[in-house]
C-alpha positions in Angstrom: -41.0 -16.3 -100.6 -38.3 -14.1 -102.2 -37.8 -14.9 -105.9 -34.6 -15.7 -107.6 -33.1 -14.4 -110.9 -29.9 -14.1 -112.9 -28.4 -12.2 -110.0 -29.7 -11.7 -106.5 -32.8 -9.6 -106.3 -32.4 -6.6 -104.0 -34.8 -6.9 -101.1 -36.4 -4.1 -99.1 -37.5 -5.1 -95.7 -39.3 -2.1 -94.4 -43.1 -1.5 -94.6 -43.7 1.7 -96.5 -47.3 1.7 -95.3 -46.2 2.1 -91.7 -47.1 5.5 -90.1 -43.5 6.8 -90.0 -42.9 6.0 -93.7 -46.2 7.5 -94.8 -45.4 10.7 -92.9 -41.8 10.8 -94.3 -41.1 8.4 -97.2 -37.5 9.6 -97.7 -35.9 6.5 -96.1 -38.0 4.2 -98.4 -37.2 6.3 -101.5 -33.5 6.2 -100.7 -33.7 2.4 -100.4 -35.6 2.1 -103.7 -33.1 4.3 -105.6 -30.1 2.4 -104.2 -31.7 -1.0 -105.0 -31.6 -0.4 -108.7 -34.4 -0.6 -111.3 -36.4 -3.2 -109.4 -36.5 -4.7 -105.9 -38.6 -7.1 -103.9 -40.8 -5.6 -101.1 -40.8 -8.5 -98.5 -43.5 -7.0 -96.3 -46.1 -7.3 -99.0 -44.8 -9.9 -101.4 -44.7 -7.5 -104.4 -42.0 -6.0 -106.6 -41.3 -2.3 -106.5 -39.7 0.2 -109.0 -38.6 3.7 -108.1 -36.1 5.0 -110.6 -37.5 7.7 -113.0 -35.6 6.3 -116.0 -37.1 2.8 -115.6 -40.6 3.9 -114.5 -41.4 6.1 -117.5 -41.1 3.3 -120.2 -42.9 0.9 -117.9 -45.8 3.2 -117.5 -46.0 3.6 -121.3 -45.8 -0.2 -121.9 -49.3 -1.3 -121.0 -48.8 -4.6 -122.9 -46.1 -5.6 -120.4 -47.2 -3.7 -117.3 -51.0 -4.2 -117.3 -53.6 -2.4 -115.2 -55.9 -5.4 -115.2 -54.4 -6.7 -111.9 -55.4 -3.5 -110.1 -54.1 0.0 -109.6 -53.1 -0.7 -106.0 -50.9 -3.3 -104.2 -53.6 -6.0 -104.3 -54.1 -8.4 -107.2 -57.8 -7.7 -107.7 -58.2 -10.8 -109.8 -57.9 -12.9 -106.7 -61.0 -14.0 -104.9 -59.6 -12.9 -101.5 -58.9 -9.3 -102.8 -60.2 -6.7 -100.4 -61.7 -4.5 -103.1 -63.4 -5.0 -106.4 -61.7 -4.0 -109.7 -62.8 -0.8 -111.4 -64.3 -1.4 -114.8 -62.9 1.9 -116.0 -59.4 2.4 -114.4 -58.3 -1.2 -114.2 -58.7 -2.1 -117.8 -56.4 -2.0 -120.8 -57.0 -1.2 -124.5 -59.2 -1.8 -126.4 -61.7 -1.5 -123.5 -59.8 1.4 -122.0 -59.7 3.2 -125.3 -63.5 3.0 -125.6 -64.0 4.5 -122.2 -61.6 7.4 -122.8 -63.3 8.1 -126.1 -66.7 8.3 -124.3 -65.2 10.8 -121.9 -63.9 13.0 -124.7 -67.4 13.1 -126.2 -69.0 14.5 -123.1 -66.2 16.9 -122.3 -66.9 19.4 -124.9 -65.0 22.7 -125.3 -68.1 24.6 -124.1 -68.1 22.6 -120.9 -64.5 23.3 -120.2 -64.9 27.0 -120.8 -67.9 27.2 -118.4 -65.9 25.3 -115.8 -63.0 27.7 -116.1 -65.2 30.7 -115.7 -67.0 29.3 -112.6 -63.8 27.9 -111.0 -61.9 31.1 -111.4 -64.8 33.2 -110.0 -65.2 30.9 -107.0 -61.4 31.0 -106.2 -61.3 34.8 -106.4 -64.3 35.0 -104.1 -63.0 32.6 -101.5 -59.5 34.1 -101.3 -61.1 37.6 -100.9 -63.2 36.2 -98.0 -60.3 34.6 -96.3 -58.2 37.7 -96.5 -60.7 39.3 -94.1 -59.8 36.6 -91.6 -56.0 36.8 -92.0 -55.0 33.7 -90.2 -56.4 30.6 -91.9 -55.9 26.9 -92.4 -54.8 26.2 -96.0 -56.6 22.8 -95.9 -59.8 23.3 -94.1 -60.5 26.9 -95.0 -59.1 27.0 -98.5 -58.2 23.9 -100.5 -60.9 21.5 -99.2 -63.5 24.2 -98.9 -62.9 25.3 -102.5 -62.7 21.9 -104.1 -65.6 20.3 -102.2 -67.9 23.1 -103.4 -66.8 23.9 -107.0 -66.5 20.6 -108.7 -69.4 18.7 -107.0 -71.6 21.7 -108.0 -70.4 21.5 -111.6 -71.0 17.8 -111.7 -74.5 18.1 -110.3 -74.2 16.6 -106.9 -76.8 18.3 -104.7 -75.6 20.4 -101.8 -76.2 19.0 -98.3 -74.7 19.5 -94.9 -72.9 16.1 -95.2 -71.7 16.4 -98.8 -68.2 17.6 -98.0 -67.5 15.2 -95.2 -68.9 12.2 -97.1 -67.0 12.9 -100.3 -63.7 13.0 -98.5 -64.5 9.8 -96.6 -65.1 8.1 -100.0 -61.9 9.5 -101.3 -60.0 8.2 -98.3 -61.5 4.8 -98.9 -60.5 4.8 -102.5 -56.9 5.5 -101.8 -56.6 3.5 -98.6 -57.9 0.5 -100.6 -54.9 0.8 -103.0 -52.6 0.0 -100.2 -52.6 -3.2 -98.0 -55.5 -4.6 -96.1 -54.2 -3.0 -92.9 -55.9 -1.4 -89.9 -56.0 2.0 -91.6 -58.0 0.6 -94.6 -60.4 -1.3 -92.3 -61.1 1.7 -90.2 -61.8 3.8 -93.4 -64.0 1.0 -94.8 -66.1 1.1 -91.7 -66.6 4.8 -92.0 -67.5 4.5 -95.6 -70.0 1.6 -94.9 -71.9 4.0 -92.7 -72.6 6.4 -95.6 -73.0 3.8 -98.4 -76.7 4.6 -98.8 -75.9 8.3 -99.3 -73.2 7.5 -101.8 -75.4 5.1 -103.8 -78.1 7.7 -103.9 -75.8 10.4 -105.3 -74.7 8.2 -108.2 -78.3 7.8 -109.6 -79.6 9.8 -112.5 -82.6 11.1 -110.5 -80.1 12.7 -108.0 -78.4 14.8 -110.6 -79.0 18.6 -110.4 -80.5 19.7 -113.7 -77.9 21.4 -115.9 -74.9 19.8 -114.2 -72.2 17.8 -116.0 -73.5 14.6 -114.5 -76.7 14.9 -116.3 -74.8 15.0 -119.6 -73.1 11.7 -118.7 -76.5 10.0 -118.3 -77.7 11.7 -121.6 -74.7 10.1 -123.3 -75.9 6.8 -122.1 -79.4 7.5 -123.4 -77.8 8.3 -126.8 -75.9 5.0 -126.9 -72.5 6.6 -126.7 -71.7 4.7 -123.5 -73.2 1.7 -121.8 -75.9 2.7 -119.2 -74.0 0.9 -116.4 -70.9 3.1 -117.1 -72.6 6.3 -116.3 -72.4 6.1 -112.5 -68.9 4.7 -112.7 -67.8 7.7 -114.8 -69.4 10.0 -112.2 -67.3 8.3 -109.5 -64.1 8.6 -111.6 -64.7 12.4 -112.1 -65.3 12.9 -108.4 -62.0 11.2 -107.6 -60.1 13.3 -110.1 -61.8 16.5 -109.2 -61.9 16.3 -105.4 -59.3 14.3 -103.3 -56.1 14.5 -105.4 -56.9 18.1 -106.4 -57.3 19.4 -102.8 -54.2 17.5 -101.6 -52.1 19.1 -104.4 -53.4 22.6 -103.7 -52.7 22.1 -100.0 -49.2 21.0 -100.8 -48.6 24.1 -103.0 -49.9 26.3 -100.2 -47.6 24.6 -97.7 -44.5 25.2 -99.8 -45.4 28.7 -100.7 -46.2 29.7 -97.1 -42.8 28.2 -96.0 -40.8 29.8 -98.8 -41.6 33.5 -99.1 -39.2 33.9 -102.0 -41.3 31.4 -104.0 -44.5 33.2 -103.3 -42.9 36.5 -104.2 -42.1 35.1 -107.6 -45.7 33.9 -108.1 -47.1 37.3 -107.0 -44.7 39.0 -109.5 -45.8 36.7 -112.3 -49.3 35.1 -111.8 -48.8 33.2 -115.0 -46.5 30.9 -112.9 -49.6 29.5 -111.2 -49.7 26.5 -113.5 -46.1 25.7 -112.9 -46.5 26.2 -109.2 -49.1 23.5 -109.2 -47.1 21.1 -111.3 -44.1 21.5 -109.0 -46.4 20.7 -106.1 -47.5 17.5 -107.9 -43.8 16.6 -108.5 -42.5 17.2 -105.0 -45.4 15.6 -103.1 -47.0 13.3 -105.8 -50.6 13.0 -104.4 -50.9 9.4 -105.5 -47.4 8.1 -104.8 -47.9 4.5 -106.0 -49.6 2.8 -108.9 -49.9 -1.0 -109.3 -49.2 -2.9 -112.5 -49.3 -6.6 -113.4 -46.4 -8.1 -115.4 -47.6 -9.9 -118.6 -44.2 -11.4 -119.4 -40.8 -11.8 -117.8 -38.8 -8.5 -117.9 -35.1 -8.3 -117.2 -33.4 -5.3 -115.6 -29.6 -5.3 -115.3 -29.5 -9.1 -114.8 -32.5 -9.2 -112.4 -35.6 -10.9 -113.8 -39.0 -9.6 -113.0 -41.3 -12.6 -113.5 -44.6 -12.7 -115.4 -48.0 -12.5 -113.6 -46.7 -10.6 -110.5 -47.8 -7.3 -109.0 -45.4 -4.4 -109.3 -45.8 -1.2 -107.2 -44.5 1.6 -109.4 -43.5 4.4 -106.9 -44.2 7.6 -108.7 -43.3 9.7 -105.6 -39.8 8.2 -105.6 -39.3 8.8 -109.4 -40.4 12.4 -108.9 -37.5 12.9 -106.4 -34.9 10.9 -108.2 -31.7 13.0 -108.3 -30.8 11.4 -111.6 -33.8 13.1 -113.1 -34.0 16.3 -111.1 -31.6 18.9 -109.8 -32.3 19.7 -106.1 -35.1 17.1 -106.1 -36.2 17.9 -102.5 -36.5 21.6 -103.1 -39.7 23.3 -104.2 -39.0 25.6 -107.2 -41.9 27.0 -109.1 -39.7 28.0 -112.0 -38.5 24.4 -112.5 -39.3 22.7 -115.8 -41.6 19.9 -114.7 -42.8 18.4 -118.0 -41.3 15.0 -117.2 -42.9 14.5 -113.8 -44.9 11.3 -113.5 -47.5 12.4 -110.8 -50.3 11.9 -113.3 -48.8 8.8 -114.9 -47.7 8.3 -118.5 -49.1 6.7 -121.6 -52.7 5.5 -122.1 -53.4 5.4 -118.4 -52.6 9.1 -117.6 -55.0 10.4 -115.0 -58.5 10.8 -116.4 -59.1 13.8 -114.1 -55.9 15.7 -114.8 -57.7 18.5 -116.6 -60.1 19.1 -113.7 -57.2 19.1 -111.2 -55.3 21.6 -113.2 -58.3 23.9 -113.7 -59.0 24.0 -110.0 -55.5 24.2 -108.8 -54.4 26.9 -111.2 -57.6 29.0 -110.4 -56.7 29.0 -106.6 -53.0 29.8 -107.1 -53.8 32.6 -109.5 -56.3 34.1 -107.1 -53.6 34.0 -104.4 -51.1 35.6 -106.7 -53.4 38.5 -107.6 -54.9 39.3 -104.2 -52.5 38.2 -101.5 -49.6 40.5 -100.8 -47.7 38.2 -98.4 -48.1 34.6 -97.2 -46.4 33.0 -94.3 -46.6 29.9 -92.2 -47.9 30.4 -88.6 -47.0 26.9 -87.4 -46.0 23.4 -88.7 -48.2 21.7 -91.2 -49.6 18.3 -90.2 -50.1 15.2 -92.4 -53.2 13.2 -93.0 -52.0 9.6 -93.3 -53.5 7.5 -96.0 -52.2 4.3 -97.7 -52.0 6.0 -101.1 -52.9 9.6 -100.9 -50.2 12.1 -99.8 -52.0 15.0 -98.2 -52.0 17.5 -95.4 -54.5 17.7 -92.5 -53.6 21.3 -91.7 -51.5 24.1 -93.2 -51.7 27.0 -90.8 -50.8 30.3 -92.5 -51.3 34.1 -92.5 -52.6 35.9 -95.6 -52.3 39.7 -96.0 -53.8 41.7 -98.8 -51.5 43.4 -101.3 
């Protein structure tokens, strides 16, 4: 039932999780921006917010917009919810603060330095190898190949023929589950059920490769710095931050650079722009386009009341293309100042894996800038549709040495 308020609540009648809107969300984003600060999404009985100016303060106000109802569209407190809540992501302070503090203890400066050295060396080696081929797929040959080897190795997940495929199935399930309980989610859940034994085995201490970061997480539990039951959950959180969203962001950057030779020329001229090239990819494609919040009180926006105890989908992807916040919002510009993008969230719930994503992404783009003379698309890129992960299935491109 559509709610009422001081003035009529704008209603959006389309289903943003339909294939055509996942492939191209521009129609949905236009409706969101025209609706105002908040609207009602009739297809899923939730509220939605898309304007940058409204989203930023909402993300920072965890006391009003809580994560305890779930980071997706579902209210995970309900007995009929199609997924269980995360005891790490879907909590608020003080519990959330305790978990973040535990992460900071195990992420020492020495660990970060070692990761940077290893990630940069792996990126340089892979780009050099692909230059020998010339025509490659930016997803299968580069972004996914790189990410699925570097970070799982650093974490201490043993190599196996099925590791890459299984990790991406688990990632698809995580993000499909943040959308509705639709056919797409059910199909992914069935694929994940088939590898559940493998997944559970990887999260155990005895599965950790000695010397990996995962072993340090379990040692922190031994020392009483975190609860023992948190160790495998932290492993899962790091995998999510270091694999799926990272490879999708790298693929996005490669797509835009391959289709805009002038942008790649700027990167090649100044490899220090690698970080900004990655941030602009996060902004324009926003790998996780929606985050769910639960209202803890009534909130009024321009005469429209958002009632307490209701789920709100905060559409980060829309905010990152809001023309009120960005000049030429649909144009990829690696020289753009991207400090205010919300792809990684804001406030206490900023992405826990952001450092990993930036390390990996910057390493790949810097390797491209220093080794590749020219980069061009050899065909149209294709999308991989997921309820809440915006990514490519294929980015065909040609790389030549320079």
